[in-house]
C-alpha positions, -999 to +999 in steps of 0.1 A: -216-031+001-213-062+016-223-064+057-188-056+077-199-081+104-177-104+090-149-081+068-126-099+046-098-080+027-087-094-004-050-073-016-038-075-052+000-071-057+005-070-095+042-062-090+057-082-060+095-084-046+114-103-024+125-077-004+165-080+008+177-057+035+213-054+047+232-027+065+269-018+060+291+011+081+294+032+055+287+033+018+317+039-006+318+041-042+339+017-061+349+000-022+339-038-020+314-036+013+306-065+037+271-064+045+253-077+073+236-109+073+205-103+048+169-101+058+140-114+033+106-105+034+079-109+007+073-075+000+049-051-026+022-032-019-009-053-015+016-078+003+022-055+028-010-044+033-021-082+034+008-089+059-002-060+086-039-064+080-038-098+099-017-085+124-045-060+129-067-088+138-088-088+101-087-117+080-066-112+046-060-127+013-031-119-008-033-121-043+000-116-066+015-126-094+040-154-089+069-163-113+102-184-108+121-193-079+119-158-065+081-159-066+082-191-052+100-180-021+079-151-018+044-179-017+067-197+009+074-165+029+037-157+033+026-193+039+050-199+070+038-164+083+001-177+080-009-156+051-034-171+028-024-166-007-036-165-040-006-167-062-012-159-102+013-179-124+037-159-151+063-167-172+081-142-161+103-142-128+094-123-098+117-096-090+140-086-060+142-052-040+171-041-021+175-017+007+209-006+025+211+010+055+243+031+061+252+026+102+269+055+101+241+081+094+213+054+098+202+066+063+185+037+039+193+034+004+168+017-017+175-004-047+139-010-066+144-034-099+116-033-126+090-061-126+086-090-153+070-076-186+032-088-181+012-104-213-021-095-224-034-131-220-015-131-182-031-096-173-064-113-185-056-146-160-048-124-135-085-102-138-106-135-141-085-149-105-092-116-090-131-118-100-130-151-082-112-141-052-132-108-047-165-127-045-154-133-010-140-098-001-158-072+016-129-049+007-103-052-023-073-032-019-046-028-048-018-017-042+019-010-057+031-003-092+016-025-123+043-042-140+055-037-173+029-047-202-002-036-181-029-024-198-047+012-195-084-011-190-066-026-161-080-005-134-113+001-150-116-039-153-107-039-114-136-015-105-162-031-126-151-063-104-154-044-073-187-033-084-201-068-095-189-081-058-202-051-038-165-045-025-151-013-014-121-006-039-089+011-022-064+019-044-027+030-038-005+032-071+011+059-089+026+074-117+001+072-150-016+041-134-032+066-107-052+084-135-065+054-147-081+045-118-120+043-118-144+042-092-123+038-060-139+043-028-101+057-018-071+062-031-041+070-010-016+088-027+016+104-011+022+141-019+048+134-041+028+111-061+000+131-063+028+159-077+038+140-099+004+124-114-008+161-120+024+173-132+020+203-105+041+221-078+011+220-052+032+240-027+004+248-007-022+230+013-054+248-007-040+238-039-035+201-027-071+200-016-079+214-050-059+186-068-073+162-048-108+171-056-101+172-097-093+134-090-127+132-075-146+151-103-127+128-127-144+099-115-113+079-103-124+075-068-148+094-039-120+104-015-085+112-016-065+107+012-029+128+007-005+115+032+023+141+039+051+124+057+058+135+092+030+164+084+002+138+085-022+133+060-054+150+042-086+135+039-104+152+008-140+142-003-166+166-028-178+185+005-151+181+034-115+180+041-100+169+075-064+176+087-054+146+102-019+156+121+012+130+117+022+104+147+056+110+157+077+081+168+112+097+169+143+083+145+168+055+148+143+026+154+135+004+128+131+008+088+108+031+068+103+004+037+065+001+037+052+023+063+026+036+034+014+003+028+009-002+064-009+029+067-034+016+038-038-016+060-047+003+092-076+028+070-086-004+055-089-025+088-106+007+107-131+010+075-136-030+078-148-023+115-171+008+107-151+035+113-160+068+095-131+077+070-112+106+090-105+084+121-098+054+095-070+075+087-059+083+120-059+046+127-040+043+096-012+071+102-009+054+138+001+021+119+022+036+092+039+052+123+045+019+140+061+004+110+089+026+116+095+007+148+100-029+130+129-040+114+130-045+070+095-048+058+078-065+089+041-056+093+032-028+125+030-046+159-008-039+168-003-033+204+022-004+190-008+007+169-031+012+197-007+031+216-002+056+187-035+060+179-050+093+188-090+093+180-102+129+175-139+139+175-151+140+135-160+183+140-123+183+134-137+183+097-139+216+078-156+223+042 
């Protein structure tokens, strides 16, 4: 692996979105509802990770597929924020995603559109570009869904790229794609995503640990971080389990959209600074919680993360 003395995170978002956030007093079927002035953010898993990592003080480059006027706007918003970008041109138009908050209840409703179909040629172009960007990276983060058309060989190819350049590979994806990952250092499924990927109920902690170790045994990853919402996270390796407590922040503050991506950013930043994985996950949990204090998909603020972060001795790990 490359020296962590000069960390550089490269994130990959194969299915980015222009995130649109608005609110209405009450959601009512068939009624015309007047929305508040919308907020626009560049979004998608890896993009959110890059934005948060930069706020937490580690340089990051956001590499993402980019098509049509929506893709151009995503790129422009990132540039305006001072994020280094690596747009990968595709013929299809990048997607949009809508989140509407109901003021009466404080509940959020998320409408996620599918991404454009990716051709085999475009996938190979993206992998070639990733190979180039990874040459300067200490940590390679692939986060978010894969677009329609992405092949089963995508993640094995990404793993080969990370191996070739000595990058620490961190993956946060879901569905069938999660089971196609190979050779990651860390994957971070939510408990729901783990259940869906394995088609198992996983009702108690022991079954969740067994499921995580099944992924490790298949060569998917060296470690699994199972995020469990307010209950915190399980950090699972072949021989250790650490139960990381959740970070309470109350309710009614900002938006929960992107909290998981901010958790990945916090984990990656802490690993880049040489922290052991259980402590990195504690930092990630603080980053995810801090993201709920900001509007839309605005990243966590570093002072909030430092305030919420609670280090604990690694002796909390158990067999």
